[in-house]
Biopython code that builds the backbone (N, CA, C, O; Angstrom):
import numpy as np
from Bio.PDB.StructureBuilder import StructureBuilder

atoms = [
    (1, "MET", "N", (75.236, -115.949, -220.302)),
    (1, "MET", "CA", (74.504, -115.471, -221.007)),
    (1, "MET", "C", (74.836, -113.980, -221.686)),
    (1, "MET", "O", (74.331, -113.495, -222.698)),
    (2, "LYS", "N", (76.034, -113.308, -220.640)),
    (2, "LYS", "CA", (76.038, -112.682, -221.138)),
    (2, "LYS", "C", (76.760, -112.596, -222.821)),
    (2, "LYS", "O", (76.331, -111.751, -223.607)),
    (3, "SER", "N", (77.640, -113.360, -223.142)),
    (3, "SER", "CA", (78.410, -114.171, -224.396)),
    (3, "SER", "C", (77.292, -114.035, -224.930)),
    (3, "SER", "O", (76.993, -112.891, -225.272)),
    (4, "THR", "N", (76.288, -115.171, -225.183)),
    (4, "THR", "CA", (74.959, -115.487, -225.783)),
    (4, "THR", "C", (74.866, -114.021, -226.711)),
    (4, "THR", "O", (75.174, -113.725, -227.866)),
    (5, "ALA", "N", (74.173, -113.166, -225.357)),
    (5, "ALA", "CA", (73.757, -111.777, -226.164)),
    (5, "ALA", "C", (74.595, -111.295, -226.701)),
    (5, "ALA", "O", (74.359, -110.186, -227.180)),
    (6, "ALA", "N", (75.638, -111.743, -226.840)),
    (6, "ALA", "CA", (76.972, -110.618, -227.352)),
    (6, "ALA", "C", (76.801, -111.146, -229.080)),
    (6, "ALA", "O", (76.789, -110.490, -230.121)),
    (7, "VAL", "N", (76.700, -112.422, -228.849)),
    (7, "VAL", "CA", (76.707, -113.094, -229.959)),
    (7, "VAL", "C", (75.316, -113.161, -230.802)),
    (7, "VAL", "O", (75.070, -113.937, -231.725)),
    (8, "LEU", "N", (74.848, -112.609, -230.504)),
    (8, "LEU", "CA", (73.125, -112.843, -230.604)),
    (8, "LEU", "C", (73.338, -111.075, -231.649)),
    (8, "LEU", "O", (73.330, -110.753, -232.837)),
    (9, "ILE", "N", (73.490, -110.434, -230.430)),
    (9, "ILE", "CA", (73.651, -109.471, -231.234)),
    (9, "ILE", "C", (74.806, -108.780, -232.299)),
    (9, "ILE", "O", (75.359, -107.746, -231.924)),
    (10, "ALA", "N", (74.999, -109.099, -233.021)),
    (10, "ALA", "CA", (76.803, -109.714, -233.802)),
    (10, "ALA", "C", (76.069, -110.110, -235.085)),
    (10, "ALA", "O", (76.054, -109.824, -236.283)),
    (11, "LEU", "N", (75.382, -111.035, -234.077)),
    (11, "LEU", "CA", (74.442, -111.992, -234.967)),
    (11, "LEU", "C", (73.149, -111.066, -236.259)),
    (11, "LEU", "O", (73.095, -111.066, -237.489)),
    (12, "GLY", "N", (72.272, -110.373, -235.150)),
    (12, "GLY", "CA", (71.914, -109.593, -235.650)),
    (12, "GLY", "C", (72.241, -108.406, -236.505)),
    (12, "GLY", "O", (71.466, -108.249, -237.448)),
    (13, "ILE", "N", (73.181, -107.564, -236.395)),
    (13, "ILE", "CA", (73.482, -107.058, -237.162)),
    (13, "ILE", "C", (73.911, -107.223, -238.651)),
    (13, "ILE", "O", (73.693, -106.490, -239.616)),
    (14, "GLY", "N", (74.794, -108.762, -238.524)),
    (14, "GLY", "CA", (75.424, -109.327, -239.204)),
    (14, "GLY", "C", (73.984, -109.743, -240.164)),
    (14, "GLY", "O", (74.072, -109.735, -241.392)),
    (15, "MET", "N", (72.871, -110.048, -239.574)),
    (15, "MET", "CA", (72.149, -110.666, -240.445)),
    (15, "MET", "C", (70.909, -109.054, -241.139)),
    (15, "MET", "O", (70.280, -109.069, -242.197)),
    (16, "GLY", "N", (70.937, -108.010, -240.205)),
    (16, "GLY", "CA", (70.408, -106.800, -240.927)),
    (16, "GLY", "C", (71.322, -106.605, -242.657)),
    (16, "GLY", "O", (70.979, -106.554, -243.838)),
    (17, "ALA", "N", (72.360, -106.561, -242.026)),
    (17, "ALA", "CA", (73.365, -105.859, -242.903)),
    (17, "ALA", "C", (73.166, -106.619, -244.356)),
    (17, "ALA", "O", (72.809, -105.991, -245.353)),
    (18, "PHE", "N", (73.457, -108.163, -244.371)),
    (18, "PHE", "CA", (72.940, -109.373, -244.706)),
    (18, "PHE", "C", (71.609, -108.826, -245.804)),
    (18, "PHE", "O", (71.672, -108.962, -247.026)),
    (19, "GLY", "N", (70.401, -108.177, -245.049)),
    (19, "GLY", "CA", (69.331, -107.923, -245.500)),
    (19, "GLY", "C", (69.233, -106.724, -246.349)),
    (19, "GLY", "O", (68.421, -106.450, -247.232)),
    (20, "ALA", "N", (70.187, -106.105, -245.911)),
    (20, "ALA", "CA", (69.769, -104.871, -246.702)),
    (20, "ALA", "C", (70.209, -104.573, -247.635)),
    (20, "ALA", "O", (69.535, -104.048, -248.521)),
    (21, "HIS", "N", (71.602, -104.833, -247.753)),
    (21, "HIS", "CA", (72.733, -105.227, -249.387)),
    (21, "HIS", "C", (72.431, -106.455, -249.565)),
    (21, "HIS", "O", (72.770, -106.645, -250.733)),
    (22, "GLY", "N", (71.986, -107.479, -249.144)),
    (22, "GLY", "CA", (72.253, -108.637, -250.495)),
    (22, "GLY", "C", (70.738, -109.351, -251.017)),
    (22, "GLY", "O", (70.509, -109.769, -252.152)),
    (23, "LEU", "N", (69.858, -109.356, -249.924)),
    (23, "LEU", "CA", (68.496, -109.717, -250.103)),
    (23, "LEU", "C", (67.579, -108.765, -250.119)),
    (23, "LEU", "O", (66.429, -109.203, -250.153)),
    (24, "ARG", "N", (67.686, -107.629, -250.108)),
    (24, "ARG", "CA", (66.857, -106.499, -250.335)),
    (24, "ARG", "C", (66.113, -106.351, -251.871)),
    (24, "ARG", "O", (64.925, -106.141, -252.116)),
    (25, "PRO", "N", (67.436, -106.568, -252.955)),
    (25, "PRO", "CA", (67.174, -106.860, -254.526)),
    (25, "PRO", "C", (66.420, -108.061, -255.008)),
    (25, "PRO", "O", (65.952, -108.104, -256.146)),
    (26, "ILE", "N", (66.331, -108.805, -254.348)),
    (26, "ILE", "CA", (65.892, -109.944, -254.492)),
    (26, "ILE", "C", (64.550, -110.673, -253.667)),
    (26, "ILE", "O", (64.052, -111.776, -253.895)),
    (27, "LEU", "N", (64.333, -110.117, -253.100)),
    (27, "LEU", "CA", (63.646, -110.796, -252.125)),
    (27, "LEU", "C", (61.372, -109.465, -252.422)),
    (27, "LEU", "O", (60.861, -108.729, -251.578)),
    (28, "GLU", "N", (61.256, -109.535, -252.726)),
    (28, "GLU", "CA", (59.807, -109.011, -253.044)),
    (28, "GLU", "C", (59.509, -107.616, -251.846)),
    (28, "GLU", "O", (60.446, -107.575, -251.048)),
    (29, "THR", "N", (58.723, -106.805, -251.643)),
    (29, "THR", "CA", (58.234, -106.551, -250.457)),
    (29, "THR", "C", (57.909, -106.985, -249.395)),
    (29, "THR", "O", (58.064, -106.216, -248.446)),
    (30, "ARG", "N", (57.398, -108.213, -249.143)),
    (30, "ARG", "CA", (56.427, -108.727, -248.128)),
    (30, "ARG", "C", (58.004, -110.028, -247.629)),
    (30, "ARG", "O", (58.881, -109.720, -246.822)),
    (31, "PRO", "N", (57.964, -110.813, -248.063)),
    (31, "PRO", "CA", (59.641, -111.179, -247.306)),
    (31, "PRO", "C", (60.568, -110.466, -246.607)),
    (31, "PRO", "O", (61.076, -110.707, -245.512)),
    (32, "MET", "N", (60.816, -109.082, -247.765)),
    (32, "MET", "CA", (61.521, -108.379, -247.157)),
    (32, "MET", "C", (61.228, -107.907, -245.624)),
    (32, "MET", "O", (62.124, -107.964, -244.782)),
    (33, "GLU", "N", (59.827, -107.403, -245.294)),
    (33, "GLU", "CA", (59.654, -106.833, -244.108)),
    (33, "GLU", "C", (59.839, -107.674, -243.170)),
    (33, "GLU", "O", (60.225, -107.472, -242.018)),
    (34, "VAL", "N", (59.480, -108.887, -243.826)),
    (34, "VAL", "CA", (59.239, -110.118, -242.632)),
    (34, "VAL", "C", (60.971, -110.720, -242.419)),
    (34, "VAL", "O", (61.542, -111.396, -241.564)),
    (35, "TYR", "N", (61.224, -110.300, -243.221)),
    (35, "TYR", "CA", (62.883, -110.473, -242.533)),
    (35, "TYR", "C", (63.811, -109.429, -241.721)),
    (35, "TYR", "O", (64.566, -109.849, -240.844)),
    (36, "GLU", "N", (63.732, -108.027, -242.046)),
    (36, "GLU", "CA", (63.608, -106.651, -241.306)),
    (36, "GLU", "C", (62.851, -107.304, -239.676)),
    (36, "GLU", "O", (63.646, -107.159, -238.748)),
    (37, "THR", "N", (61.753, -107.837, -239.332)),
    (37, "THR", "CA", (61.079, -108.050, -238.325)),
    (37, "THR", "C", (61.780, -108.767, -237.158)),
    (37, "THR", "O", (61.791, -108.556, -235.945)),
    (38, "ALA", "N", (62.594, -110.059, -238.266)),
    (38, "ALA", "CA", (63.291, -110.732, -237.754)),
    (38, "ALA", "C", (64.230, -110.303, -236.921)),
    (38, "ALA", "O", (64.559, -110.661, -235.790)),
    (39, "VAL", "N", (64.746, -109.194, -237.905)),
    (39, "VAL", "CA", (66.355, -108.505, -237.338)),
    (39, "VAL", "C", (65.756, -107.676, -236.440)),
    (39, "VAL", "O", (66.585, -107.666, -235.530)),
    (40, "PHE", "N", (65.085, -107.152, -236.187)),
    (40, "PHE", "CA", (63.702, -105.825, -235.150)),
    (40, "PHE", "C", (64.249, -106.853, -233.557)),
    (40, "PHE", "O", (65.167, -106.557, -232.792)),
    (41, "TYR", "N", (63.429, -107.918, -233.482)),
    (41, "TYR", "CA", (63.666, -108.724, -232.716)),
    (41, "TYR", "C", (64.775, -109.897, -231.917)),
    (41, "TYR", "O", (64.631, -110.505, -230.856)),
    (42, "LEU", "N", (65.973, -109.911, -232.976)),
    (42, "LEU", "CA", (67.129, -110.439, -232.064)),
    (42, "LEU", "C", (67.866, -109.406, -232.245)),
    (42, "LEU", "O", (69.038, -109.704, -232.474)),
    (43, "LEU", "N", (67.690, -108.546, -232.234)),
    (43, "LEU", "CA", (68.624, -106.816, -231.927)),
    (43, "LEU", "C", (67.977, -106.802, -231.012)),
    (43, "LEU", "O", (68.445, -107.610, -230.210)),
    (44, "THR", "N", (66.788, -106.148, -230.484)),
    (44, "THR", "CA", (66.475, -106.028, -230.005)),
    (44, "THR", "C", (66.173, -106.574, -228.369)),
    (44, "THR", "O", (66.328, -105.985, -227.299)),
    (45, "GLN", "N", (65.637, -108.070, -228.709)),
    (45, "GLN", "CA", (65.041, -109.308, -226.966)),
    (45, "GLN", "C", (67.242, -109.687, -227.005)),
    (45, "GLN", "O", (67.683, -110.186, -225.970)),
    (46, "ALA", "N", (68.127, -109.445, -227.995)),
    (46, "ALA", "CA", (69.599, -109.209, -227.826)),
    (46, "ALA", "C", (69.709, -108.849, -226.709)),
    (46, "ALA", "O", (69.457, -109.414, -225.645)),
    (47, "ILE", "N", (70.141, -107.768, -226.971)),
    (47, "ILE", "CA", (70.325, -106.384, -225.475)),
    (47, "ILE", "C", (69.552, -106.628, -225.076)),
    (47, "ILE", "O", (70.085, -106.560, -223.969)),
    (48, "GLY", "N", (68.019, -107.079, -224.715)),
    (48, "GLY", "CA", (67.232, -107.689, -223.303)),
    (48, "GLY", "C", (67.841, -109.122, -222.712)),
    (48, "GLY", "O", (67.289, -109.640, -221.742)),
    (49, "LEU", "N", (68.735, -109.598, -223.191)),
    (49, "LEU", "CA", (69.284, -111.074, -222.723)),
    (49, "LEU", "C", (70.199, -110.547, -221.396)),
    (49, "LEU", "O", (70.149, -110.856, -220.205)),
    (50, "LEU", "N", (71.293, -109.354, -222.359)),
    (50, "LEU", "CA", (72.539, -108.406, -221.569)),
    (50, "LEU", "C", (71.648, -107.766, -220.199)),
    (50, "LEU", "O", (72.248, -107.545, -219.147)),
    (51, "TRP", "N", (70.413, -107.544, -220.310)),
    (51, "TRP", "CA", (70.020, -107.494, -218.678)),
    (51, "TRP", "C", (70.096, -108.900, -217.664)),
    (51, "TRP", "O", (70.707, -109.164, -216.629)),
    (52, "LEU", "N", (68.921, -109.807, -218.740)),
    (52, "LEU", "CA", (68.341, -110.292, -217.454)),
    (52, "LEU", "C", (69.334, -111.652, -217.457)),
    (52, "LEU", "O", (69.270, -112.694, -216.804)),
    (53, "SER", "N", (70.351, -111.144, -218.556)),
    (53, "SER", "CA", (71.294, -112.748, -218.204)),
    (53, "SER", "C", (71.534, -113.410, -216.547)),
    (53, "SER", "O", (71.715, -114.598, -216.283)),
    (54, "HIS", "N", (71.492, -112.606, -215.859)),
    (54, "HIS", "CA", (71.264, -112.733, -214.301)),
    (54, "HIS", "C", (70.203, -113.848, -213.967)),
    (54, "HIS", "O", (70.598, -114.653, -213.123)),
    (55, "LEU", "N", (68.990, -114.046, -214.438)),
    (55, "LEU", "CA", (67.750, -114.981, -214.621)),
    (55, "LEU", "C", (67.816, -115.906, -215.482)),
    (55, "LEU", "O", (67.611, -115.839, -216.694)),
    (56, "LYS", "N", (68.122, -116.834, -214.808)),
    (56, "LYS", "CA", (68.180, -118.049, -215.729)),
    (56, "LYS", "C", (67.238, -118.273, -216.288)),
    (56, "LYS", "O", (67.321, -118.233, -217.515)),
    (57, "VAL", "N", (66.130, -118.553, -215.770)),
    (57, "VAL", "CA", (64.463, -119.248, -216.684)),
    (57, "VAL", "C", (64.792, -118.340, -217.653)),
    (57, "VAL", "O", (65.405, -118.653, -218.674)),
    (58, "ALA", "N", (64.206, -116.597, -217.245)),
    (58, "ALA", "CA", (64.216, -115.694, -218.187)),
    (58, "ALA", "C", (64.925, -116.000, -219.824)),
    (58, "ALA", "O", (64.589, -116.412, -220.934)),
    (59, "ALA", "N", (66.195, -115.451, -219.042)),
    (59, "ALA", "CA", (67.016, -115.852, -220.378)),
    (59, "ALA", "C", (67.093, -117.061, -221.028)),
    (59, "ALA", "O", (67.722, -116.782, -222.048)),
    (60, "ARG", "N", (66.908, -117.902, -221.050)),
    (60, "ARG", "CA", (66.756, -119.179, -221.479)),
    (60, "ARG", "C", (65.394, -119.365, -222.118)),
    (60, "ARG", "O", (65.517, -120.202, -223.013)),
    (61, "LEU", "N", (64.015, -118.884, -222.018)),
    (61, "LEU", "CA", (62.912, -118.715, -222.520)),
    (61, "LEU", "C", (63.116, -117.832, -223.571)),
    (61, "LEU", "O", (62.560, -117.809, -224.669)),
    (62, "LEU", "N", (64.533, -116.639, -222.818)),
    (62, "LEU", "CA", (64.121, -116.028, -224.359)),
    (62, "LEU", "C", (65.546, -115.947, -225.609)),
    (62, "LEU", "O", (65.843, -115.347, -226.642)),
    (63, "ILE", "N", (66.000, -116.800, -224.844)),
    (63, "ILE", "CA", (67.101, -117.339, -226.180)),
    (63, "ILE", "C", (65.874, -118.235, -227.065)),
    (63, "ILE", "O", (65.519, -117.977, -228.215)),
    (64, "GLY", "N", (65.258, -119.529, -226.051)),
    (64, "GLY", "CA", (64.485, -120.049, -226.869)),
    (64, "GLY", "C", (63.442, -120.020, -228.161)),
    (64, "GLY", "O", (63.340, -120.620, -229.231)),
    (65, "GLY", "N", (62.406, -118.506, -227.128)),
    (65, "GLY", "CA", (62.165, -117.127, -228.192)),
    (65, "GLY", "C", (63.208, -117.110, -229.533)),
    (65, "GLY", "O", (63.509, -118.054, -230.263)),
    (66, "LEU", "N", (63.589, -115.889, -229.583)),
    (66, "LEU", "CA", (64.836, -115.785, -230.074)),
    (66, "LEU", "C", (64.861, -116.841, -231.405)),
    (66, "LEU", "O", (64.563, -116.613, -232.577)),
    (67, "LEU", "N", (65.309, -118.015, -230.792)),
    (67, "LEU", "CA", (65.299, -118.847, -232.239)),
    (67, "LEU", "C", (63.945, -119.232, -232.966)),
    (67, "LEU", "O", (63.875, -119.653, -234.121)),
    (68, "LEU", "N", (62.825, -119.011, -232.059)),
    (68, "LEU", "CA", (61.384, -119.342, -232.836)),
    (68, "LEU", "C", (61.020, -118.693, -233.632)),
    (68, "LEU", "O", (60.588, -118.975, -234.750)),
    (69, "PHE", "N", (61.185, -117.570, -233.040)),
    (69, "PHE", "CA", (60.192, -116.288, -233.516)),
    (69, "PHE", "C", (61.175, -115.750, -234.374)),
    (69, "PHE", "O", (60.617, -115.023, -235.196)),
    (70, "SER", "N", (62.417, -115.793, -234.543)),
    (70, "SER", "CA", (63.707, -114.975, -235.405)),
    (70, "SER", "C", (63.571, -115.676, -236.285)),
    (70, "SER", "O", (63.201, -115.276, -237.389)),
    (71, "GLY", "N", (63.890, -117.146, -235.957)),
    (71, "GLY", "CA", (64.334, -118.234, -237.188)),
    (71, "GLY", "C", (63.872, -118.515, -237.937)),
    (71, "GLY", "O", (64.341, -118.601, -239.071)),
    (72, "SER", "N", (62.635, -118.800, -237.556)),
    (72, "SER", "CA", (61.034, -119.111, -238.075)),
    (72, "SER", "C", (61.126, -118.070, -239.208)),
    (72, "SER", "O", (61.433, -118.481, -240.328)),
    (73, "LEU", "N", (60.908, -116.874, -239.033)),
    (73, "LEU", "CA", (61.296, -115.163, -239.521)),
    (73, "LEU", "C", (61.844, -115.232, -240.681)),
    (73, "LEU", "O", (61.307, -115.040, -241.772)),
    (74, "PHE", "N", (63.531, -115.663, -240.323)),
    (74, "PHE", "CA", (64.417, -115.649, -241.282)),
    (74, "PHE", "C", (64.015, -117.049, -241.995)),
    (74, "PHE", "O", (63.820, -116.523, -243.091)),
    (75, "LEU", "N", (63.873, -117.753, -242.119)),
    (75, "LEU", "CA", (63.545, -119.092, -242.444)),
    (75, "LEU", "C", (62.496, -119.024, -243.662)),
    (75, "LEU", "O", (62.688, -119.503, -244.779)),
    (76, "LEU", "N", (61.258, -118.279, -243.195)),
    (76, "LEU", "CA", (60.250, -118.043, -244.170)),
    (76, "LEU", "C", (60.263, -117.062, -245.289)),
    (76, "LEU", "O", (59.638, -117.000, -246.348)),
    (77, "SER", "N", (61.692, -115.880, -244.403)),
    (77, "SER", "CA", (61.289, -114.853, -245.938)),
    (77, "SER", "C", (62.341, -115.533, -246.962)),
    (77, "SER", "O", (62.205, -115.331, -248.168)),
    (78, "THR", "N", (63.247, -116.229, -246.538)),
    (78, "THR", "CA", (64.534, -116.646, -247.384)),
    (78, "THR", "C", (64.079, -117.455, -248.051)),
    (78, "THR", "O", (64.445, -117.304, -249.217)),
    (79, "ALA", "N", (63.236, -118.537, -247.866)),
    (79, "ALA", "CA", (63.099, -119.565, -248.378)),
    (79, "ALA", "C", (62.228, -119.915, -249.753)),
    (79, "ALA", "O", (62.179, -120.952, -250.414)),
    (80, "SER", "N", (61.720, -118.942, -249.878)),
    (80, "SER", "CA", (61.472, -118.395, -251.931)),
    (80, "SER", "C", (62.227, -118.297, -252.478)),
    (80, "SER", "O", (62.078, -118.578, -253.667)),
    (81, "LEU", "N", (63.584, -117.828, -252.000)),
    (81, "LEU", "CA", (64.524, -117.624, -253.521)),
    (81, "LEU", "C", (65.084, -118.645, -253.473)),
    (81, "LEU", "O", (66.146, -118.582, -254.091)),
    (82, "HIS", "N", (64.774, -120.221, -252.740)),
    (82, "HIS", "CA", (64.860, -121.900, -253.329)),
    (82, "HIS", "C", (63.590, -122.097, -254.012)),
    (82, "HIS", "O", (63.542, -122.529, -255.164)),
    (83, "GLY", "N", (62.688, -121.831, -253.414)),
    (83, "GLY", "CA", (61.588, -122.283, -253.747)),
    (83, "GLY", "C", (61.404, -124.152, -252.455)),
    (83, "GLY", "O", (61.126, -125.313, -252.756)),
    (84, "LEU", "N", (61.749, -123.460, -251.074)),
    (84, "LEU", "CA", (61.166, -124.702, -250.282)),
    (84, "LEU", "C", (60.295, -124.435, -250.350)),
    (84, "LEU", "O", (59.983, -123.531, -251.126)),
    (85, "PRO", "N", (59.151, -125.242, -249.364)),
    (85, "PRO", "CA", (58.108, -125.872, -249.207)),
    (85, "PRO", "C", (58.416, -125.379, -247.547)),
    (85, "PRO", "O", (58.639, -126.370, -246.851)),
    (86, "VAL", "N", (58.483, -123.905, -246.676)),
    (86, "VAL", "CA", (58.505, -123.782, -245.435)),
    (86, "VAL", "C", (57.013, -123.287, -244.450)),
    (86, "VAL", "O", (56.927, -122.895, -243.287)),
    (87, "GLN", "N", (56.310, -123.441, -245.160)),
    (87, "GLN", "CA", (54.751, -122.880, -245.157)),
    (87, "GLN", "C", (54.693, -123.654, -243.475)),
    (87, "GLN", "O", (54.440, -123.163, -242.376)),
    (88, "TRP", "N", (54.892, -124.429, -243.710)),
    (88, "TRP", "CA", (55.072, -125.463, -242.151)),
    (88, "TRP", "C", (55.094, -124.431, -240.248)),
    (88, "TRP", "O", (54.594, -124.411, -239.124)),
    (89, "LEU", "N", (56.475, -123.515, -241.518)),
    (89, "LEU", "CA", (57.376, -122.585, -239.873)),
    (89, "LEU", "C", (56.302, -121.742, -239.407)),
    (89, "LEU", "O", (56.287, -121.440, -238.213)),
    (90, "GLY", "N", (55.453, -121.345, -240.136)),
    (90, "GLY", "CA", (54.349, -120.251, -239.744)),
    (90, "GLY", "C", (53.909, -120.472, -238.258)),
    (90, "GLY", "O", (54.274, -119.501, -237.595)),
    (91, "PRO", "N", (53.283, -121.361, -237.534)),
    (91, "PRO", "CA", (52.711, -121.455, -236.425)),
    (91, "PRO", "C", (53.865, -121.575, -235.277)),
    (91, "PRO", "O", (53.769, -121.379, -234.065)),
    (92, "ILE", "N", (55.076, -121.992, -236.126)),
    (92, "ILE", "CA", (56.602, -122.059, -235.130)),
    (92, "ILE", "C", (56.871, -120.888, -234.420)),
    (92, "ILE", "O", (57.610, -120.862, -233.435)),
    (93, "THR", "N", (56.048, -119.503, -235.087)),
    (93, "THR", "CA", (56.790, -118.037, -234.829)),
    (93, "THR", "C", (55.938, -117.480, -233.841)),
    (93, "THR", "O", (56.300, -116.611, -233.048)),
    (94, "PRO", "N", (54.716, -118.020, -233.895)),
    (94, "PRO", "CA", (54.103, -117.217, -232.754)),
    (94, "PRO", "C", (54.621, -117.852, -231.540)),
    (94, "PRO", "O", (54.758, -117.020, -230.643)),
    (95, "VAL", "N", (55.129, -119.651, -231.032)),
    (95, "VAL", "CA", (54.988, -120.608, -230.276)),
    (95, "VAL", "C", (56.479, -119.059, -229.704)),
    (95, "VAL", "O", (56.593, -118.537, -228.595)),
    (96, "GLY", "N", (57.425, -118.754, -231.136)),
    (96, "GLY", "CA", (58.703, -118.057, -229.910)),
    (96, "GLY", "C", (58.173, -116.940, -229.783)),
    (96, "GLY", "O", (59.119, -116.164, -229.650)),
    (97, "GLY", "N", (57.281, -116.405, -229.743)),
    (97, "GLY", "CA", (56.553, -114.765, -230.040)),
    (97, "GLY", "C", (56.082, -114.907, -228.166)),
    (97, "GLY", "O", (56.106, -113.976, -227.362)),
    (98, "LEU", "N", (55.718, -116.234, -227.905)),
    (98, "LEU", "CA", (55.682, -116.828, -226.579)),
    (98, "LEU", "C", (55.933, -116.976, -225.460)),
    (98, "LEU", "O", (55.418, -116.777, -224.360)),
    (99, "LEU", "N", (57.650, -117.727, -226.274)),
    (99, "LEU", "CA", (58.508, -117.720, -225.560)),
    (99, "LEU", "C", (58.768, -116.265, -225.007)),
    (99, "LEU", "O", (58.784, -116.031, -223.798)),
    (100, "LEU", "N", (58.976, -115.280, -225.999)),
    (100, "LEU", "CA", (59.194, -114.434, -225.303)),
    (100, "LEU", "C", (58.569, -113.046, -224.442)),
    (100, "LEU", "O", (58.977, -112.226, -223.619)),
    (101, "MET", "N", (57.577, -113.294, -225.040)),
    (101, "MET", "CA", (56.656, -112.881, -223.433)),
    (101, "MET", "C", (56.113, -114.094, -221.739)),
    (101, "MET", "O", (55.580, -113.883, -220.650)),
    (102, "ALA", "N", (56.631, -115.213, -222.426)),
    (102, "ALA", "CA", (56.932, -115.780, -221.355)),
    (102, "ALA", "C", (58.459, -115.399, -220.442)),
    (102, "ALA", "O", (58.730, -115.489, -219.245)),
    (103, "ALA", "N", (59.235, -114.956, -221.612)),
    (103, "ALA", "CA", (60.745, -114.521, -220.463)),
    (103, "ALA", "C", (60.393, -113.127, -219.785)),
    (103, "ALA", "O", (60.586, -112.814, -218.610)),
    (104, "TRP", "N", (59.790, -112.309, -220.875)),
    (104, "TRP", "CA", (59.556, -110.904, -219.925)),
    (104, "TRP", "C", (58.818, -111.207, -218.747)),
    (104, "TRP", "O", (59.114, -110.676, -217.676)),
    (105, "LEU", "N", (58.074, -111.851, -218.834)),
    (105, "LEU", "CA", (57.421, -112.480, -217.475)),
    (105, "LEU", "C", (57.521, -112.954, -216.498)),
    (105, "LEU", "O", (56.726, -112.679, -215.600)),
    (106, "GLN", "N", (58.094, -113.453, -216.398)),
    (106, "GLN", "CA", (59.675, -113.894, -215.699)),
    (106, "GLN", "C", (60.141, -113.674, -215.023)),
    (106, "GLN", "O", (60.193, -114.189, -213.905)),
    (107, "ALA", "N", (60.956, -112.336, -215.680)),
    (107, "ALA", "CA", (61.547, -111.153, -215.138)),
    (107, "ALA", "C", (61.168, -110.298, -214.174)),
    (107, "ALA", "O", (61.732, -109.805, -213.196)),
    (108, "ALA", "N", (59.818, -110.205, -214.775)),
    (108, "ALA", "CA", (59.039, -109.171, -214.575)),
    (108, "ALA", "C", (58.945, -110.244, -212.459)),
    (108, "ALA", "O", (59.432, -109.525, -211.587)),
    (109, "PHE", "N", (58.724, -110.824, -212.237)),
    (109, "PHE", "CA", (58.320, -111.231, -210.973)),
    (109, "PHE", "C", (59.510, -111.901, -210.470)),
    (109, "PHE", "O", (59.323, -112.579, -209.460)),
    (110, "GLU", "N", (60.201, -111.880, -210.745)),
    (110, "GLU", "CA", (61.655, -112.270, -210.473)),
    (110, "GLU", "C", (62.211, -111.089, -209.976)),
    (110, "GLU", "O", (63.014, -111.284, -209.065)),
    (111, "PHE", "N", (62.037, -109.963, -210.283)),
    (111, "PHE", "CA", (62.653, -108.469, -210.234)),
    (111, "PHE", "C", (61.435, -108.173, -208.840)),
    (111, "PHE", "O", (61.910, -107.486, -207.936)),
    (112, "SER", "N", (60.161, -108.574, -208.664)),
    (112, "SER", "CA", (59.333, -108.392, -208.064)),
    (112, "SER", "C", (59.871, -109.309, -206.568)),
    (112, "SER", "O", (59.815, -108.805, -205.447)),
    (113, "LYS", "N", (60.193, -110.201, -206.741)),
    (113, "LYS", "CA", (60.694, -110.935, -205.852)),
    (113, "LYS", "C", (62.179, -110.455, -204.857)),
    (113, "LYS", "O", (62.628, -110.508, -203.712)),
    (114, "THR", "N", (62.392, -110.136, -205.778)),
    (114, "THR", "CA", (64.039, -109.301, -205.931)),
    (114, "THR", "C", (63.721, -107.805, -204.631)),
    (114, "THR", "O", (64.434, -107.416, -203.706)),
    (115, "LYS", "N", (62.419, -107.329, -205.100)),
    (115, "LYS", "CA", (62.273, -105.707, -204.160)),
    (115, "LYS", "C", (61.329, -106.232, -203.310)),
    (115, "LYS", "O", (61.023, -105.242, -202.645)),
    (116, "LYS", "N", (60.707, -107.098, -202.924)),
    (116, "LYS", "CA", (60.096, -107.304, -202.312)),
    (116, "LYS", "C", (61.225, -107.737, -200.507)),
    (116, "LYS", "O", (60.996, -107.523, -199.317)),
    (117, "SER", "N", (62.278, -108.333, -201.195)),
    (117, "SER", "CA", (63.263, -109.392, -200.343)),
    (117, "SER", "C", (63.994, -107.673, -199.163)),
    (117, "SER", "O", (64.833, -107.844, -198.279)),
]
sb = StructureBuilder()
sb.init_structure("model")
sb.init_model(0)
sb.init_chain("A")
sb.init_seg("    ")
for serial, (resi, resn, name, xyz) in enumerate(atoms, 1):
    if name == "N":
        sb.init_residue(resn, " ", resi, " ")
    sb.init_atom(name, np.array(xyz, "f"), 0.0, 1.0, " ", f" {name:<3s}", serial, name[0])
structure = sb.get_structure()
């Protein structure tokens, strides 16, 4: 899981740089804000994955949440460049957010079990 976290952090940095330098002049304000939100969550949650890597269920929930949340936001924000109909992705974003929340709640549960032992 730590290697996955490291790759996600590198991806987040790369996507952030791409957005700042390659997409900012092209995207309107709103799509750029959506893109920046995706980068922020990708980076912060990937760092969290480093910390949760030993908690397999929480780590897998975090990865799934990142794929759905940040992934759908990346696609939604850049689809306008090509006129792609991706509005159907909108409902996927909150599912990803719920998985991120579930990951941290699972981690809290696991940490509470460890503390009691």
